[in-house]
N, C-alpha and C positions, 0 to 999 in steps of 0.2 A: 274242537275241530276234529272231523272224522279222519280215520286212518287213510282213506284214498286221497283226501285233499293234502294231507301231510306228505304222502308218497309223491304226489304230483309236484308239490313245491320243492321237495328234495331233488326230484329228477331234473327240474328246471335249473336248480342251482348247480347240479353236476354238469349239465350241458353248458351252462355259462362258464363254469370253471374250466371245462375241457376246451371251450373256444378260446378263452383267455390264454391258456397254456399253449395252444396251437399257434395263436398269434405271436406270443413271445418267442416260440421256437422259430417261426418264420422270420421275425425281425432279427433274431440272433444269427440265423444262417445268412441273411442278407448282409448284416453288419460284418460278419467274418469274411464273406465273399468280397465285399467292397474293399475291406482292409487289405486282403491278400492281393487283389488286383492292383490297388494303388501302390502297394509296396513293390510288386513285380514291375510296374511301370517305372517307378523311381529307380529301381536297380537297372532296368534295361536302358533308361536314359543316361544313367551314370556311366555304365560301360561304354555306351555310344560316345559320350563326351570325352572319355579317355582314349577312344580309338581315333577320333577325327582330329585333323590338323594338317600342317604342311607335310609331316611325316606320318603317314597312316599306319596304324597298328591293327593286327587281327584280334579277334576276340580271345583266341588262345594266348597271344602275347600279353594282352592286358591282364587276363585272369592269372596267368603264370607269374607275372610281376607282382600282382597283389598277394599271391600266395607265397612270395618270398624268393622268386626266381632272380638270378643275378645277371641275366643277359644285359650287357652294358648299355646299348642304345635304348632299348625299351625301358629299362629301369630308370635311367636318367629322365627320359621324356615323361614317363608316368609319374614318378615320385617327386620330381623336382619342378616340372613345368606344368603338368595338367592336374595332378591330384590336389594341390593346394587350392586352385580355382574351383574345382568341383566341390571340395570339402566346404569352402566358404559359401558356395551356392546352396548346398544342402542345409547348412546351419542357418543361413539367412531365410531360406524357405520355411524351415521349422519355426523359427522365431516369429516371422510375419504371419504364418498360418495360425499359430496359437494366439497371437495378439489380436488378430481379427476375430477369431472365434470368441475370445473372452469379452471384447468390447461389444460385439453384436448381441451376445447372449445376455450380459448383465444390463445393458442399456435397452435391450429389446427393440433394436432399430437396425435394419440392414445397412443404413448409411454410416453406422458407427464404426469407422475404420481409421487407423492412425493417419492415413494419407488424405482423409476427408475432414477430420475434426482437428487438424492443426498440429498433431504430434510430430509428424514427419517434417512439416514446414518449420516448426520451432527448432528441430534438430538441424535443418538446413541453414536457418538463420545463424545459429551458433557456430556451425562449421564455417560458413562463408565469412562471418565476422573474424574468426580466428585466422583464416587464410589471407584475407584482404587487408584487414586492419592490424592484425597482430603479426603477420608474416610467419605464422606457424605452419608446421607440416607434420605428417605422420600421426603418431599417437595423440599429439595435442589437438589435432583436428577432430579425431574421434572423441576425445574427452569433451571438447567444446560442443560437439553434436549431442552427446549424451546429456550434458548440462542443459542445453537449449530445449531438448525434448522434454526433459523432466520438469523444467520450469513451466512449460506450457501445460503439462499435465496437472501440476499443482494449481495453476491459474484457473483451469477449467473446472476443477473440483470445487474451488472456492466460489466461482461464479455460479455453479449449478446448485450449490447448497442452500436450501430453504427449509429448515426443520427436517432435513432429509435430502438425499440426492436424487433429482429427477432426471431421467434419461434424456427427455426431449430438450431440457435446458442445457445439458452437457453437450449434446450434438449441435444445437444452434449456436451456443457460445463457441464451440470448436470451429464451426464454419467461419464465424467472424474472426477468430484469432488466426485462422489459416490465411485469410486475406491480409491481415495486418502483417504477418510474418512474410508473406510474399512481397508486400510493399517494402519491407525492410531489406529483403534480399535484393529487390530491384534497385533500391537506392544505393546499396553497397556496390553493386555491379557497375552502376553508372559513375561512381566516384573512384574506380580502380583502374589500374593499368590494364591494357588489352590482353596481355599474356596471362596476367593473374586472373582476370575475369574468365578467360577461356578455361583455365584449370578448375576454377570454381564451378563453372557450368557443367564441365565433365563430371565432377563429383555429384552435382545436384541431379544429374540424369539417373544415377544409380548404376554402378559398374562393379564387376568382379575382377577387373584387370589388375588391381593392386594386391591381389591375394598373395600371401606368403605364409609360411608355417607359423610365424610369430603372430600374425593377425588371426589366423585360424585358431591358434591355441587360446588367445585372449577371448575370442567369441565363444569357443567351446567351454571355457571356464565359467563365463557368465551364464551360459545356458545350463551348466551343471548345477548352478545355484537356483536359477529361476524355474526350470522345468519341474524339479521335484516339488517346489512350492506350488506350482500350478496343479499338480496332482493332489496335493493336500487340500486345496480349496475346491477341487472339482465336485466333490459330493455336496458341499455347501452351495455351490452354484446350481447344481441339479435341483436342490430343494428351493432355492431362491426363485427358480423359474415357475414354481407353483404359486407364487405370490407371497408378499411379506407376511400376511397374517397366518397363512398356513405354515410357512417356514418357521415363523416365530413359535407357533404351537408345537413344533417338532424339536424345539430347543435351539434353533439357529438364531444368531444375532444378525439380522438382515443388513444393517448399515455397516457393521464391521466386516462382514463378508463382501459386501459390495465395494467397500474401500480397498480391501485386499486384492480383489479381482482387478479393479481398475489400476491399482499400483503395479501389479504384475503385467498387465497389458501394456502400460506405459514403459515399464522396464524392458520387456521383450522388443517392443517397437524401437526403443532408443538404442539398444545394443546392436540390433540389426542395421539400423540406419547409420550408426557410428562406424560400422565395419564396411558397409557397401554403398552408403548413400541411400537416398530415398527411392528404393525400387518400387515403382508405382503399381498400385492396384492388386498386389499379391494378397495383402491382408484383407482387402475389400472383397475379393472373389473367392478365396479359399474356403471359408466356412459355408457360404451358401451353396457352393458346388458340392461340398461334402454332405451337407444335409439333404440336398436333392438326390444324391446317389443313395443315401440311406433310406430316404422316403418316409421317415417317421418324425422329422422335426425335433429330434432329441439332440442333446449336447454331443458334439462330434469332435473332440479335441484331437485325438490321434489321427482321425481321418482328415481333419483340417490341416494338420501339420504335414501329412503325406501329400495332400493336394498342393500345399505351398512348395514342397520340394519339387514336385512334378512341374509346376509352373515356372519356378526359377531356373531349374536345370534345363528344361525344355526350351524356355525362352533364350537361354544363353547359347544353346546349340544353334538355334535359328539365327541369333545375332552374329555368331562367329562364322558359321559354316554354310548356311542355307540361303543367304542373301547373295545377290549378284556380286561378282568379283569387285573388290575395292569398296564395298558398301558395308563393311563390318561396323557394327554400332554397339554401344553399351546395352546391357541386358534390360535396363529400365525403359529404353525406347520400345522394345518389343512388348514388355508387359503393359506399358501404357497404351500401345496400339490395340492390345486385346481388352484391357480393362475399360478403356473409354467407351467403346460401343456397348459393353455390358452395362455400364452405368446408365447410358441413354436408354437401353432396353428396360432396365429396372424402373426408371422413372416413367417411361411410356406405358409400361404394363400395370402401373399402379401398385407395385409391390414395395414401394419405398415408405409406406405408412408404418407408423410405430406398431409393433406387435405386442 
């Protein structure tokens, strides 16, 4: 091969390499910008949530209290009344955002969300059974929700296993299990006292009203275990998105990684549901919104968690303060009102096919 031909080939390779580097820089800048904007939105909504209420506070009063100020009225209102609810909303948003991202990525299906494939419904069935049949309250209800959701996750994995775990079988089995769990909940409600059924229905809607520092601490401890584990499997999940054969050639064990990711997704969904009830559609919408903002279809765990926080905190502000007087509702009502139309649009636009 002559020297001019070699020089031309080398020049083409250099141009291609430069284009690839430029594209990576653009994607990196966009990812950084999206992350910063989402974090700023989450912080702004958090401060707003601490300001609003029957006793309005200024930005300065809120920030001063968080910085350690000891002004009596503001400190009591922020630290004892409003901050536990906000902290619970943030933690629930992080857990559900990550859970949705994990399920949708590993199963390659935008419908693979805890509140669509039965995990949340299983947790609801466990909690409602504990409340209505066992007469349990408090931490026992949360534990029962955790057990119910975990049991559904194990059932779905067993149902979807055929010499390997197929995403479409997992999702279809989950939709069926969700209907079964909904029937169980409906039966339990019809056989219970009216006041007990009302309390169970409030829990099933998804609410942050029960927030206290004990509940926040428990959820924070659970996330302190689960989130680092998610970070450990994130690289394996990135490789898994390339396909089992290519991931295996790079030294990854696809089935072991898939099992770990699903287990973590179930765990995150269960602890969030145990703490706040089944807050609808946050896990379903967080990851697609994050990927759309990034524009490159890559794994977006941090961005999904931030979108989850924005959705939960923003919805709680609407539920508490922006509805007409006397119409304050649980946060799950608002997230359901947003997520329902999104699901209809997803189905109508043909984007619900397995990717």
